[in-house]
Wavefront OBJ file of the C-alpha trace (Angstrom):
o trace
v 115.254 11.762 103.679
v 117.939 13.950 104.998
v 115.982 16.016 107.363
v 112.885 15.637 109.646
v 111.599 18.764 107.977
v 111.901 17.087 104.501
v 110.209 14.079 105.756
v 107.216 15.947 107.147
v 106.842 17.830 103.965
v 106.990 14.846 101.713
v 104.329 13.155 104.004
v 102.024 16.006 103.871
v 102.131 16.145 100.189
v 101.559 12.258 100.062
v 98.590 12.784 102.434
v 97.187 15.528 100.328
v 97.655 13.492 97.137
v 96.036 10.208 98.782
v 93.205 11.939 100.586
v 91.852 14.794 98.552
v 92.608 17.278 101.203
v 94.321 20.608 100.486
v 97.885 20.727 101.244
v 98.270 22.940 104.556
v 100.407 26.014 104.395
v 102.586 25.111 107.165
v 103.434 22.001 109.129
v 103.110 21.141 112.876
v 106.133 21.112 115.297
v 107.161 17.433 116.205
v 107.989 16.903 119.767
v 109.905 13.469 120.831
v 108.932 12.898 124.367
v 109.198 9.874 126.814
v 106.563 7.133 126.734
v 105.409 7.833 130.241
v 104.883 11.520 129.340
v 103.165 10.597 126.179
v 100.854 8.192 127.961
v 99.887 10.522 130.492
v 99.023 13.186 127.862
v 97.104 11.085 125.552
v 95.370 8.716 128.096
v 95.875 10.060 131.447
v 97.208 6.657 132.420
v 99.719 4.152 131.117
v 98.725 3.040 127.714
v 100.344 1.716 124.257
v 100.179 4.990 122.620
v 103.107 5.911 120.230
v 101.776 9.300 118.785
v 99.329 12.048 119.694
v 97.940 15.117 117.998
v 95.887 17.217 120.313
v 93.382 18.810 118.002
v 92.582 22.402 118.789
v 88.853 21.795 118.082
v 88.686 20.026 121.538
v 89.291 21.620 124.983
v 92.789 20.545 126.213
v 95.925 22.058 127.813
v 98.215 21.159 124.886
v 96.891 23.607 122.577
v 96.912 26.537 124.673
v 100.128 28.101 123.296
v 98.758 28.139 119.779
v 101.550 25.899 118.517
v 100.317 22.909 116.338
v 102.329 20.014 117.610
v 102.518 16.232 117.175
v 103.954 14.265 119.994
v 105.839 11.104 119.413
v 107.442 8.327 121.543
v 110.996 9.135 121.599
v 111.996 5.484 121.246
v 110.687 5.423 117.621
v 113.228 5.359 114.694
v 111.920 7.526 112.012
v 114.968 7.242 110.071
v 114.868 3.390 109.772
v 111.478 2.142 110.797
v 108.569 2.556 108.267
v 106.133 1.445 110.952
v 107.347 4.270 113.039
v 106.828 6.702 110.064
v 103.316 5.375 109.577
v 102.541 6.539 113.262
v 103.726 9.998 111.990
v 101.483 9.623 108.982
v 98.527 8.853 111.093
v 99.180 11.940 113.401
v 99.739 14.258 110.236
v 96.339 12.944 108.786
v 94.862 14.553 111.957
v 96.695 17.743 111.441
v 95.451 17.930 107.837
v 91.917 17.158 108.740
v 91.998 19.958 111.267
v 93.645 22.388 108.615
v 90.859 21.372 106.175
v 87.878 21.628 108.704
v 87.077 17.904 108.110
v 84.224 16.323 109.537
v 82.993 19.824 110.929
v 79.450 18.851 109.873
v 79.316 16.070 112.550
v 78.092 17.963 115.696
v 78.748 15.127 118.331
v 82.347 15.340 119.345
v 82.510 11.523 119.914
v 81.159 10.720 116.332
v 83.480 13.259 114.857
v 86.441 11.742 116.699
v 85.487 8.166 115.481
v 85.146 9.489 111.799
v 88.577 11.182 112.087
v 90.089 8.100 113.478
v 88.797 5.689 110.881
v 89.940 7.981 108.168
v 93.393 8.400 109.651
v 93.844 4.637 110.056
v 92.688 3.987 106.487
v 95.297 6.492 105.148
v 97.988 4.999 107.439
v 97.034 1.616 106.129
v 97.388 2.805 102.485
v 100.825 4.353 103.237
v 102.097 0.854 104.670
v 100.450 -1.010 101.747
v 102.285 1.045 99.179
v 105.560 0.575 101.037
v 104.961 -3.282 101.303
v 104.083 -3.365 97.704
v 107.567 -1.571 96.961
v 109.386 -4.302 98.655
v 109.696 -2.932 102.299
v 110.635 -6.041 104.179
v 109.300 -4.716 107.674
v 105.825 -4.543 106.563
v 103.835 -7.957 105.950
v 100.719 -8.280 104.038
v 98.565 -11.068 104.744
v 95.373 -11.848 102.678
v 92.470 -12.983 104.890
v 89.475 -13.725 102.406
v 88.582 -10.145 101.201
v 90.739 -8.350 103.653
v 94.373 -7.374 103.735
v 96.124 -7.440 107.200
v 99.164 -5.175 107.417
v 101.811 -6.147 110.060
v 104.586 -4.111 111.186
l 1 2 3 4 5 6 7 8 9 10 11 12 13 14 15 16 17 18 19 20 21 22 23 24 25 26 27 28 29 30 31 32 33 34 35 36 37 38 39 40 41 42 43 44 45 46 47 48 49 50 51 52 53 54 55 56 57 58 59 60 61 62 63 64 65 66 67 68 69 70 71 72 73 74 75 76 77 78 79 80 81 82 83 84 85 86 87 88 89 90 91 92 93 94 95 96 97 98 99 100 101 102 103 104 105 106 107 108 109 110 111 112 113 114 115 116 117 118 119 120 121 122 123 124 125 126 127 128 129 130 131 132 133 134 135 136 137 138 139 140 141 142 143 144 145 146 147 148 149 150 151 152
């Protein structure tokens, strides 16, 4: 990819094709911030977070300006690290979920959050698996009985 905008567009198309969700009209901004700032934003303490999409359905100070924004750890290399790109895929799934009003039938916010996370992890895993099957050497696939384990 030659630009971040092209990467995001191609990932949104991939997510739409692999999830059944409608392709959103726009794309969120991407903000690269320090790990300390990201940890405080997502967890209110130090934690191993690498990406965060503050869904506007939930009350939080990060969506008050009305701009849809994904926050990523600035240490990640989206140009060379497919595992870093998979973090972006995961956060973009949350954006696409929001744009498609996914899981709105689930009234309990905690249950809705769990459903959103499960789906985002499944789509992220599918992305990594496809990359691994195409020979991406940074993703290892280990078969463990009926399960596949993907390791970045």
